[in-house]
C-alpha positions in Angstrom: 10.0 14.3 36.1 9.6 18.3 37.1 6.6 20.0 35.6 6.7 23.9 34.4 3.5 24.3 36.7 3.9 28.3 34.4 2.8 27.3 31.9 -0.6 26.3 32.9 -2.2 29.8 33.2 -0.5 30.6 29.7 -2.6 28.3 28.4 -5.6 28.8 30.2 -6.0 32.5 29.1 -4.7 31.4 25.2 -7.9 29.3 25.8 -9.9 32.0 27.2 -9.0 34.6 24.9 -9.6 32.0 21.9 -13.2 31.6 23.0 -13.7 35.5 24.1 -12.7 35.9 19.9 -14.8 33.5 18.5 -17.6 33.8 20.8 -17.6 37.8 19.8 -17.3 36.8 15.6 -19.9 34.5 16.6 -21.8 37.5 17.1 -20.7 40.2 15.0 -21.9 37.9 12.2 -25.3 37.5 13.3 -26.1 40.8 13.8 -24.5 41.0 10.5 -25.7 37.6 8.5 -28.9 37.7 10.5 -30.0 41.0 9.2 -29.9 40.5 5.2 -31.5 36.9 6.2 -34.7 38.8 7.9 -34.8 41.4 5.5 -35.2 38.7 2.4 -38.0 36.8 3.5 -39.7 40.1 5.1 -38.8 41.1 1.6 -41.0 38.1 0.2 -43.9 38.6 2.5 -44.4 42.0 0.5 -44.1 39.9 -2.7 -46.2 37.7 -2.3 -48.4 39.9 -1.2 -47.9 41.9 -4.4 -48.7 38.3 -6.4 -45.4 37.7 -7.0 -43.1 34.4 -6.0 -40.0 35.5 -3.6 -38.1 32.9 -4.9 -38.8 33.9 -8.3 -37.6 36.8 -7.7 -35.1 35.6 -6.2 -33.6 33.4 -8.3 -33.8 36.0 -11.0 -32.0 38.8 -9.3 -29.0 35.8 -8.5 -29.2 34.8 -12.6 -29.0 38.3 -13.1 -26.0 39.2 -11.0 -24.4 37.4 -11.4 -24.2 33.8 -12.8 -25.1 35.3 -16.5 -21.8 36.4 -17.9 -22.8 40.0 -19.5 -24.5 40.6 -16.0 -22.1 39.8 -13.8 -19.7 42.7 -15.4 -22.9 45.2 -15.5 -22.4 44.1 -11.8 -18.9 44.7 -11.1 -19.5 48.0 -13.7 -21.6 49.2 -11.0 -19.0 49.1 -8.5 -16.4 51.2 -9.5 -18.8 54.9 -8.4 -20.4 52.8 -5.0 -16.9 51.4 -3.8 -15.6 55.5 -4.4 -19.0 55.9 -2.7 -18.6 54.0 0.6 -14.8 55.0 0.8 -15.6 58.3 1.7 -18.7 57.6 3.8 -16.3 54.8 5.8 -13.3 58.6 6.2 -16.6 60.4 7.7 -18.4 57.8 9.7 -15.2 56.7 11.1 -13.6 60.3 12.5 -17.8 60.1 13.9 -19.1 62.4 11.1 -22.0 62.8 8.7 -21.5 63.7 6.1 -25.4 63.1 4.5 -24.8 65.2 1.2 -23.5 62.6 -0.9 -25.8 62.6 -4.1 -24.6 66.9 -4.1 -21.4 65.9 -4.0 -21.5 62.7 -6.3 -23.5 64.5 -9.0 -22.0 67.8 -8.6 -18.6 65.9 -9.7 -20.1 64.2 -12.6 -22.0 67.1 -14.2 -18.0 68.9 -13.6 -16.0 65.9 -15.5 -18.9 65.0 -18.5 -18.7 69.2 -19.1 -14.8 69.7 -18.2 -13.8 66.2 -21.0 -14.7 66.7 -24.0 -13.5 69.9 -24.6 -10.2 69.2 -23.5 -10.2 66.1 -24.8 -9.1 67.9 -28.2 -6.2 69.9 -27.2 -5.3 67.1 -24.7 -3.9 64.1 -24.4 -7.3 61.4 -23.2 -5.4 60.9 -20.2 -3.8 64.1 -19.7 -7.7 64.9 -20.0 -9.7 62.3 -18.0 -7.0 62.9 -15.0 -8.3 67.2 -15.0 -11.6 66.2 -15.1 -11.2 63.9 -11.6 -9.4 66.0 -10.4 -12.0 69.0 -10.8 -14.6 66.8 -9.3 -13.0 66.5 -6.3 -12.5 70.0 -5.8 -16.1 70.7 -6.4 -17.3 68.2 -4.5 -14.4 69.6 -1.7 -15.7 72.7 -2.6 -19.6 72.3 -2.0 -18.7 70.5 1.9 -16.9 73.2 2.9 -20.2 75.0 4.5 -20.4 72.1 6.7 -17.5 71.8 7.4 -16.9 75.3 8.5 -20.2 75.3 10.6 -19.4 72.2 12.3 -16.0 72.9 13.1 -16.4 76.6 14.0 -19.5 76.7 15.2 -20.8 73.1 16.3 -23.9 72.8 14.0 -24.9 69.8 13.7 -23.8 68.6 10.2 -26.3 66.1 9.8 -29.4 69.5 8.6 -26.5 71.4 6.9 -25.0 68.4 4.6 -28.9 67.6 3.6 -29.1 71.0 2.9 -26.6 71.1 0.9 -27.2 67.1 -0.8 -30.4 68.7 -2.0 -29.5 71.7 -3.1 -26.4 70.3 -5.2 -28.3 68.1 -6.6 -30.8 71.0 -8.2 -28.0 72.7 -9.6 -26.5 69.9 -11.1 -29.9 69.4 -12.7 -29.5 72.9 -13.1 -26.1 73.7 -14.8 -26.7 70.9 -17.2 -30.5 72.5 -18.4 -28.6 75.9 -19.6 -24.5 76.6 -19.1 -23.3 72.8 -19.8 -26.2 72.1 -22.6 -25.1 70.1 -25.9 -27.3 71.8 -28.6 -27.1 69.3 -30.8 -29.7 66.7 -29.0 -33.3 67.0 -28.3 -32.9 65.9 -24.6 -31.5 68.3 -22.3 -28.0 66.4 -21.5 -24.3 67.6 -21.7 -21.6 66.4 -24.6 -21.6 62.6 -24.6 -17.9 61.7 -24.5 -16.8 59.1 -27.4 -17.0 55.3 -26.4 -12.9 55.1 -27.3 -12.0 58.2 -25.1 -13.0 57.0 -21.6 -11.6 55.1 -19.2 -10.0 51.4 -20.1 -11.4 48.6 -19.9 -10.6 45.4 -17.5 -9.4 43.3 -20.3 -12.3 41.6 -23.3 -14.4 42.7 -20.9 -17.2 45.4 -20.2 -16.0 46.3 -16.6 -14.4 49.5 -16.7 -11.3 50.1 -15.5 -12.7 51.9 -12.5 -13.0 49.4 -10.9 -9.6 48.8 -10.1 -9.2 52.8 -8.9 -12.5 52.2 -7.0 -10.8 48.9 -5.0 -7.7 50.7 -4.5 -9.0 53.7 -2.8 -11.3 51.9 -0.5 -8.5 49.7 1.2 -6.5 52.5 0.9 -8.5 54.7 3.1 -9.4 51.4 5.4 -5.5 51.7 6.1 -5.5 55.2 6.3 -7.9 54.5 9.2 -7.1 51.7 10.6 -3.0 52.2 10.5 -1.8 55.7 10.7 -1.8 58.3 13.2 -3.4 60.1 10.7 -6.2 58.2 10.9 -6.5 57.7 14.3 -6.5 61.7 14.5 -9.4 62.0 13.1 -10.8 58.9 14.6 -9.7 61.2 18.0 -11.6 64.3 16.8 -14.8 62.4 16.1 -15.2 60.6 19.4 -14.2 62.9 21.8 -12.7 66.6 20.4 -12.6 67.8 24.0 -9.7 64.9 24.8 -8.4 65.6 21.2 -7.7 69.5 21.4 -6.2 68.4 25.5 -4.3 66.3 23.4 -3.4 69.3 21.5 -4.5 68.5 17.8 -5.9 71.1 15.5 -9.4 69.9 15.2 -11.1 72.8 13.3 -9.1 72.3 10.7 -9.3 68.1 11.0 -13.1 68.6 10.8 -12.7 70.4 7.8 -10.3 68.1 6.2 -12.6 64.7 7.5 -15.8 66.8 5.1 -12.4 67.0 2.2 -11.5 63.7 2.2 -14.8 62.7 2.1 -16.3 65.0 -0.4 -13.2 64.1 -2.4 -13.9 60.6 -2.8 -17.6 61.0 -3.7 -17.0 63.2 -6.4 -14.4 61.3 -7.8 -17.0 58.5 -7.7 -19.2 60.9 -10.0 -16.8 61.1 -11.8 -15.4 57.6 -12.7 -19.4 57.7 -13.5 -19.0 59.9 -15.9 -15.1 59.0 -17.5 -15.7 55.7 -17.8 -19.8 54.7 -17.5 -22.2 57.3 -18.7 -20.4 59.2 -21.2 -22.6 62.2 -20.3 -25.3 63.3 -18.2 -29.0 63.5 -18.7 -30.9 66.7 -16.9 -33.2 64.7 -13.9 -30.8 62.3 -12.9 -30.4 61.5 -9.7 -28.9 57.1 -9.3 -28.7 58.2 -5.8 -26.2 56.1 -4.7 -25.1 58.4 -1.9 -28.4 57.0 -0.1 -28.1 53.7 -0.5 -24.0 52.8 0.5 -25.1 54.0 3.3 -26.8 50.8 5.1 -23.6 49.5 3.5 -21.1 50.7 5.2 -22.9 50.3 8.2 -23.3 46.5 7.9 -19.5 46.8 7.0 -19.4 48.4 10.3 -17.1 50.8 8.3 -14.7 48.6 7.8 -13.3 48.9 4.3 -12.7 44.9 3.0 -16.3 44.3 4.5 -17.9 46.9 2.8 -16.0 45.3 -0.7 -18.2 42.2 -0.3 -22.0 44.2 0.5 -20.6 46.5 -2.4 -21.1 43.6 -4.5 -24.5 42.7 -2.3 -25.8 45.5 -3.5 -24.8 45.9 -6.9 -26.0 42.6 -7.7 -29.7 43.7 -6.5 -29.7 46.6 -8.0 -28.5 44.7 -11.5 -31.0 42.1 -10.6 -33.7 43.8 -8.8 -33.9 45.6 -12.5 -34.7 42.6 -14.4 -36.4 40.8 -12.0 -38.9 44.1 -11.9 -39.0 43.8 -15.6 -39.8 40.0 -16.0 -42.2 40.2 -12.6 -44.0 43.4 -13.4 -42.5 44.4 -10.0 -41.8 47.9 -8.8 -38.8 49.1 -9.5 -37.5 50.5 -6.7 -38.1 47.6 -5.0 -34.8 47.3 -4.6 -34.8 50.5 -2.5 -37.9 49.1 -0.3 -35.6 45.9 0.2 -31.8 47.7 1.8 -34.6 50.4 3.6 -35.9 46.8 5.8 -32.5 45.7 5.8 -31.5 49.2 7.4 -34.1 48.6 9.7 -33.3 45.5 10.6 -29.9 45.7 11.1 -30.8 48.9 13.2 -32.6 46.2 15.7 -30.5 44.0 15.9 -27.9 46.5 17.1 -29.9 47.8 20.0 -30.2 43.7 20.9 -27.1 43.3 21.4 -27.0 46.6 22.7 -29.1 45.6 25.4 -27.7 42.4 25.6 -24.4 43.3 26.1 -25.6 45.8 29.1 -27.3 43.0 30.7 -24.5 40.7 31.0 -22.0 43.2 32.2 -24.8 44.2 34.8 
């Protein structure tokens, strides 16, 4: 009887590879789920300091955000614009660039959508008016990202500062447009004209969930596949990871840099349009939900993975919808959800640092 001795090393390699993959998965879960659990404990300590039972608070959040039929519909509806923002941020972050101007791009897209769709529905079919308003929102957001993109592409100016500055200006400009140019004269509260409910994005089945949720899911999945499975996505990642190597490879680095900002901002601006055309119907003066900054830690928690980002966007939506209800019932400040998100971001950073030092020590 003969034995195939050549199969023994192969089997050993398979086992070793499986162990490495399992270890990597466990470490990834520990550095992702761990910060969330620690954040819940830390936030619970703050709630205790405020005289609020943490278990009651978290119970209200889960009950309102997930277990209640109406609350779950509100959670899914809230996800729609957040998914577009997450997809835009994934494009930028995977390409090694920082688009921190999401709030300005989102609000400008929302205002343009609200201002343009109401006159267009009077002369165009509803679906065409919604499509045209969405395209205008994309164009405005892309235009607003051009200055940081060009400064980064041709002058090497750090985009963190420029995108933050443009975000501040974009939010201010959006409020000015609502109060002056696009003001609805028929209301006492400064706001744009309101899109009729029957003219908004269709609802899913017999629920209040907007079809924007489906479009958002499609956007983030397409972005994930583009950045991970296509040659174009590889080029974008090369530009951010090593611009000099990209130049030597014959890539047009300035053009690709502008493309990254345009894609990122366009998706975020489209999120603003979906929020207005599917949910809000108008934009009120001084309205700024600050979704852009809230989604940034979500994208990092998901490790820039589109499929994981869907789960974390759902978690963020649950926290926001449930947190609003819990705040009213328990007397917690309404911005406590943002405090919880901030704690998650800090604990995530600490977990990443510890994991990095562990890897360095193991290699040494």
